[in-house]
N, C-alpha and C positions, 0 to 999 in steps of 0.2 A: 504495500499500500503505500503510496504517495505520501510523502511528510511535507507537513506544514512546519516553517520554523519561522522565526523573529529574527531580522536580521538589525532590526534598530528601532528604538521608541523614544520619542521626546515629546517636549512638552514647554509651554508656555508658562511662568510662572502667575499663579494666581493675582487678579486684581479684585476688589471689593465690586461686587456687585451691585452699585449705586451709583447715581453721580458724582464724579468728582475722586471714583476710582480710577486705579492707577490705567486699565485699558481702558475704561468708558467712554474717551475721545476715537477710539478706534472699532472702524466696522467691522461687525464680527466677518462678514465675509475676509477682511484683512486676516484676523486671526485665523482663520483656516487657511487662509492661503499659507501664510509663515510658513506654519510646523510642514504642511505638502512639500512646498518648491525647500526647505531646508533638507527635509530626511532625504529627498534626492541627492540634492548637492552633497552632503557630507558622506554620502557613500560610493560618490560619481558614477550616477544612475540614470543612463538617459531615460528623462519621466515617458519618451515616446515607448517603450516597453513596458510601461504599467496596463494589464489589461482592463482595471477597473480602480477604483476610489470609490469606498462605500461610509459613508459619514455619518456620525449619531447625533440629531440636535432635538428638542425636546419642543421649545416655543421657535415652531415654522410656521411664524408670522411676520410680518413688517420687512424690517430689514435680515430677518431670518427665513424668510418665506422662497416658494419659487424652488426649490431644490438649491439650497445654500452648497453642497458637496459641489454638483457642478459649476454654479457660479465662483465656488474658491479654487476648482482646479483650470479654470479659464486667468482668473488674476494670477494665479502664481507662473502663468508662462508654460504649462505644460501645452502640447500639440492638442490641436481640435480633435483630434481623434483620439482621446483618452475621455471615456464616460465616465459618468459618477450618478451614485444616486444616494438621497437621506431616507434615513430610517429614524422611527421613535421606537424604541420599547421604555419611554420613559427615562427615569434614571439609569438606567441600564443600555440606552442607545449604542454610545460606542464601543460595549464590552460586545453586546451582541453584531455589530460593526466588525468586530475581531471574531467572533464566531463565524458571521457569513461568510469571510475574505478566508481565515483558514478551511473550511471544511469545503467551498471553493475550490480552493486548492488541492486537496484532499482526493475531492471526486474528478480532478482532472478537468474543471471547469477554467483555471486559472495558471498561470505561469508566476504572475507576482502583482500586489493587491495591497493596495495601502487601505488601511481602517484607521478613521481619522473620527474626532468630534468637536464642536463648540459651542459654547452657551454664551452671551453677551445680555447677563438679565440685568443690566446696567441699564440696554435699551433696548429690550426686547423682556419685559418684568413677568414674572408667572402668572397667567391668568389672560396673558395677553390675545392667546389665540383661541381661548371660546366665544370672543366677542360678547361676553355676556348673554351667552343662550344657553340653557341645557343642551350638556357634551352628553347626557347617561339616553335619554329616551323612555319611552313608556315602558319598555320591558324590564328595565333595572328599577324603573320606581314600584312597578310590582313585587318582583321578587327581593325588592330591602324597602318594605313600606317603612321604615322608620328612616330610611334614607341612609346613605351611603356618609364618610364623615371623612374630612382633612388628613392630612398626617399626622402633623400634630396632635390629634386626639387618639389619633391607631400609637404615637408613643408612647401617650399617657397610658395607653392600653398596654401596652405591651411591659411596661412601667409596671400597673401593679398586677399584670398575672405572672409576672416573673419575682415578685417583692422585691424588686429594688427602689433602695431610697433615696432621698435628691441627695444624700450625702457621697453615695457612690459614683451618684450621675455626674457628678462635678468634679469627683478627686478624677473617674476617666476623662473628661473633658478636658482637665488641667495638666494631664498625663500628657494628652494628644499634641500641645501646644507645647510641652517643656521636649516631647521627643522629637517634633518636626523643627525646634528652634535648635535643638544639641545637631541634629541631624545636619542643620544649614551650616552653624559655626565647623562643623567637622568636614564640611564640602562635598558631602556625599550626594546631595543633587546636582551639583556641576556637571555631569555628565550627563544628566536627561534634561535642563532648562534650557530652552533656544533665547539667547539676546534678543528685544522688540526695543526699535524704536517707538515712545509714544512720547507725545505731546501734553503734561502735566498742568495744572493746573493753574500755573504763572506760563502759559504759551510756550513754554518753554521745551527742544526734544531732546529727551534723555532715553536711556537704556535700560528698561525694566527687567531686572533679573533675579528679582529678591521675591518671594510667596509673599504677598499684602495682607494675607489672612493670618499670619501666624505673631500670636503677639508671646513673645517669650516671659512677659513675665507676669501671665495667668498664675491663678490661684484657686483650688479650690475653695479656700477664704474668701477670694473674690467675689467668684463668680456664687456662693449661697449668698449673697444681696440682691439677686437678680430677681423679679417677678416674674411669676410662669407667663406664658404666653400665648397662652390656648384657653384659657378658661372661659366660661359662660355657665352662664344660669339654664342655660338650655342644655347644655350638656352634662352637667353635675346632675340635673337631675334625672335624665337618661341613664348616666353611668357614677353612678352612686360609689363604685370602688375607686374612680381614679384621684390621685393625692394632689395631682396637679404640680408636677414637678419638674416639666418642660419647662425652659425656658432658652434667653438668647445666647447664654454661657454653654447649654451642652448641646447645643442644635449644630448643625453646619450652616455658616452663613450664606449669604446672598454671593456668589463667583461669578467675576470673567475668568475666561480660560479656554483654550485649545491646544490638543493632545494628537499625533499620529501613532502609528506600529505599522512598518512596513514588512509584509508578510509575505513570501515566496517557498516555491517548490525546494527542497535540499538539493536536486539535482541543477534547478537554474540559480542559484547561491555559488553552487560549484563552479557554473560555468563561468559565471560573471565574475568569480572568485572573490567573493564574500564571502565571510564567516558568521553563521547564525552564532545566535546569541542565547538561543532559548529555542524549543519545542514543543506544539499545542500539545498535550497529551488526551485530555480528557474534556469533555462537555456537558452542558448539562442545563435546562430552563427547567422551569417549576412554578405552580400557582397557589395559592393560598386565600386565607378568607380575607374577602377587600375590607371588610372594615378595621381586621387588625392591620391587614396590606405590608408591612415591613415583616412578617417573621417568614417569607416566602426560600429569604438565604438558608434557613436549616434544611428542609426537606431539598432544596436543589443541593444543597453542599453533603447529604446522605447518598443524593440520588449519582453527584459525580465523582465519588468515592467508591462506592461500589463499582461502578463503570471503566472506573481506574485499578479495582483493586488493590487500592490502597485503604489502612486506616488515616485517621487526621493526626496520629502521630508520627506516619513518614513526612508530615509536610514539615519544611522547613521556615518557610512564610506566611500568613494570611494575611491579606488584603482585606477584608469586609469596612464596606461603605457605611463609614459616620454619619448616617442624615442625622441620626441622632444619636445622646450616647445609649440609650437602651436596646437601640436594634442590634450590636456587636457584644454588647453584655448577654442579653438573652442566646445571641447564638453559640458565645462560647461556653456556657452554663449546658446549653442541652447538648454541644459538642463535646465536651470533656477537652477544649483545644487550650493550648499551653498561654498565658494572658503576653508571657514574652516576647512568642511569635504573633501575636496579635496586631495588625500596624505599628511594626516598631518603629518605622520612622516618623512616627505619628500620622492624622488620616484627616477625615475631609473636617473635622468640628476647626481643625488649625489649617489645614493644607486647602481647605477651602471645597466647596461642590458645584462647580459647574456643569449642572444637568449634562448636559448631551455630552460633557468633553470627559466626565469622568472615570466611564468606565477603561479608556485610553491612560487616562492620570494614572489609574491605580497601576496596570499592566505597566505603565514605565515604570515606576519606583517599586515594583514587585521586582521587573527584573536586573534592574540594578542593584536593590536589595542582595539578591542571589550571587549577583557576581563580586561584590562586595563583604558578603560572609564565606563564600563557597557553598551554600545551598544547591541541593537536586534540584528540591520539586516545590512549589511555589502556587499558593491558591487562592484563586480571588472570586468575590460572589458581591451580590448589588442589587440591595431591595430596590423595591421599582413597582409605581405607583397602579393601585388597582389590585394589588397582593400579586407581585409577581417574583421572579429573583434568575437572573442567569449563575452562572458557576461554570470558573475554569483552570482547568490543572494544566501550569506548564511543568517543562523540564529544563533545565540549565543546561546547556552543551557545552 
């Protein structure tokens, strides 16, 4: 069977996903174009050889509408012959892009493909795409008569079900910032972050190279003073078990970002004289209760481990997206995972969660961590809107 390998992975340092954020002055097409252009240039690859570019983006409206990945391919200067498509599996969009890319290689449909992702939450805020309309329809309303809930409420329900207290959530969030800050100080992100020229608030052109969302001074004690984000009388009556512990401090921040992975067959990499960094080992997708919404990484992980013939202890590092602190904590409890291996260079609470870009961002960091530590296997999983998850296992080469 043809093996799909990862030749390179890159990302842009995170920007705060609000007006005035480091990347907010840059069009999202240009964010994605930058990672596409850079990943072929730094590998000496003729972009004409790329069979397809698969991009993830959640807010496909406004400046991110009309197949932003194709726009980015053209903006990057790739030949017009290179096609592209944009997919939406919510927060796992670019992880799914990597799945489709690798699976296409394994199936023999592609020789070379780029998986990428982008999100400019400063310029296309969450909720823009629905235009204030009902995106669910009458069938879902009938199936869930009390109504679906937002992800913050889901995070509160997970916190209650797994009996996680506010102190545990805040301690985990503070650790995410501390780990990310320490990794940055040691230069561990240098290999994956692409400098990008941006215009700052003063109108000056500067090089953006440092994750803007990381706060090195964050402490659990400081986070304890933040107020709950999602409390309402309506939901308090519906869910009396909720303790209202989810705050801006133990949630991922609104983020701008872009990332990409260069994926090809092992044979093509050899032919081009490129050295693969990792190979795709196993894949899974799973669905779960859309009210709890963020728990699907648990069954997705069980599924991918079974397919891989591995146990959780065989995995050297886990990248579990920190949409909210209870998500990786509940996952770790159910899997019996080693906390030291969980998001060892920090997660989305610190590094940001640029929705459509997060899947390939996690993949980028995971590849680099395996190389830095000599680990063999990495597992990545991502909670997704409406109760879904992707899980991916890679093997360092």
